[in-house]
PABAFI-896745 format. One line per field, with one value per atom (N, C-alpha, C): atom name; x, y, z. Coordinates in nm, 3 decimals, always signed. Atoms other than C-alpha are relative to their C-alpha. Example, Ala and Ser with C-alpha at 12.3 -4.5 7.8 and 13.67 -1.06 7.14 Angstrom:
! PABAFI-896745
at: [N;CA;C;N;CA;C] .
u: [+0.089;+1.230;+0.090;-0.082;+1.367;-0.077] .
v: [-0.119;-0.450;+0.120;-0.119;-0.106;+0.109] .
w: [+0.000;+0.780;+0.000;-0.006;+0.714;+0.073] .
This chain:
! PABAFI-896745
at: [N;CA;C;N;CA;C;N;CA;C;N;CA;C;N;CA;C;N;CA;C;N;CA;C;N;CA;C;N;CA;C;N;CA;C;N;CA;C;N;CA;C;N;CA;C;N;CA;C;N;CA;C;N;CA;C;N;CA;C;N;CA;C;N;CA;C;N;CA;C;N;CA;C;N;CA;C;N;CA;C;N;CA;C;N;CA;C;N;CA;C;N;CA;C;N;CA;C;N;CA;C;N;CA;C;N;CA;C;N;CA;C;N;CA;C;N;CA;C;N;CA;C;N;CA;C;N;CA;C;N;CA;C;N;CA;C;N;CA;C;N;CA;C;N;CA;C] .
u: [-0.066;+10.027;+0.007;-0.017;+10.172;+0.011;+0.000;+10.112;+0.080;-0.083;+10.400;+0.068;-0.065;+10.513;+0.112;-0.113;+10.860;+0.016;-0.023;+10.981;+0.062;-0.063;+11.198;-0.100;+0.102;+10.900;-0.087;+0.081;+10.698;+0.075;-0.080;+10.982;+0.008;-0.010;+11.022;-0.132;+0.132;+10.647;-0.024;+0.016;+10.642;+0.086;-0.093;+10.944;-0.053;+0.053;+10.791;-0.125;+0.119;+10.461;+0.040;-0.048;+10.649;+0.056;-0.059;+10.841;-0.109;+0.110;+10.516;-0.067;+0.063;+10.364;+0.088;-0.093;+10.677;-0.001;+0.000;+10.678;-0.129;+0.127;+10.308;+0.000;-0.009;+10.371;+0.086;-0.087;+10.657;-0.071;+0.072;+10.446;-0.109;+0.104;+10.159;+0.062;-0.066;+10.401;+0.044;-0.042;+10.539;-0.120;+0.120;+10.188;-0.050;+0.046;+10.088;+0.091;-0.095;+10.405;-0.019;+0.023;+10.340;-0.126;+0.125;+9.983;+0.021;-0.026;+10.097;+0.087;-0.086;+10.369;-0.079;+0.083;+10.112;-0.083;+0.081;+9.900;+0.083;-0.088;+10.203;+0.031;-0.034;+10.260;+0.151;-0.147;+10.629;+0.067] .
v: [+0.008;+11.918;-0.146;+0.141;+11.582;-0.012;+0.024;+11.448;-0.127;+0.118;+11.201;+0.015;+0.002;+11.115;-0.104;+0.091;+10.966;-0.079;+0.085;+10.699;+0.082;-0.082;+10.953;+0.085;-0.083;+11.179;-0.086;+0.090;+10.882;-0.037;+0.036;+10.778;+0.119;-0.119;+11.136;+0.027;-0.021;+11.171;-0.101;+0.103;+10.842;+0.029;-0.031;+10.946;+0.118;-0.116;+11.285;-0.036;+0.043;+11.122;-0.077;+0.078;+10.881;+0.093;-0.093;+11.167;+0.080;-0.072;+11.359;-0.087;+0.092;+11.051;-0.016;+0.015;+11.007;+0.125;-0.123;+11.373;+0.015;-0.007;+11.364;-0.098;+0.099;+11.047;+0.049;-0.053;+11.213;+0.110;-0.108;+11.520;-0.056;+0.061;+11.303;-0.067;+0.066;+11.104;+0.102;-0.105;+11.425;+0.054;-0.052;+11.554;-0.101;+0.104;+11.222;-0.007;+0.004;+11.219;+0.120;-0.118;+11.575;-0.015;+0.020;+11.487;-0.100;+0.099;+11.178;+0.059;-0.062;+11.382;+0.097;-0.092;+11.644;-0.075;+0.076;+11.373;-0.088;+0.064;+11.231;-0.145;+0.139;+10.901;-0.019;+0.013;+10.979;+0.068] .
w: [-0.129;+7.738;+0.044;-0.038;+7.831;+0.151;-0.145;+8.179;+0.030;-0.026;+8.192;+0.135;-0.131;+8.541;-0.006;+0.010;+8.543;+0.130;-0.117;+8.782;+0.114;-0.103;+8.966;+0.074;-0.065;+9.032;+0.090;-0.083;+9.160;+0.128;-0.118;+9.393;+0.095;-0.084;+9.516;+0.072;-0.062;+9.578;+0.112;-0.103;+9.769;+0.121;-0.110;+9.974;+0.082;-0.072;+10.059;+0.080;-0.073;+10.155;+0.125;-0.116;+10.383;+0.107;-0.096;+10.544;+0.072;-0.062;+10.607;+0.106;-0.096;+10.774;+0.123;-0.112;+10.988;+0.088;-0.079;+11.093;+0.080;-0.072;+11.185;+0.117;-0.107;+11.386;+0.116;-0.105;+11.575;+0.078;-0.070;+11.651;+0.091;-0.084;+11.777;+0.122;-0.112;+11.993;+0.105;-0.094;+12.147;+0.076;-0.067;+12.220;+0.103;-0.093;+12.380;+0.121;-0.112;+12.591;+0.091;-0.083;+12.708;+0.083;-0.074;+12.805;+0.113;-0.106;+12.994;+0.110;-0.099;+13.165;+0.089;-0.078;+13.270;+0.104;-0.095;+13.432;+0.093;-0.097;+13.611;-0.028;+0.030;+13.426;-0.012;+0.013;+13.379;+0.117] .
């Protein structure tokens, strides 16, 4: 069983990891904005 990882798979994995980080950042930003809105900062 060969475990060869091609360049395309590496690029795809990097891209997916980046997208996950971006999505988590957006979710955290939304939660923080909701909390600030609840306490009347906006």
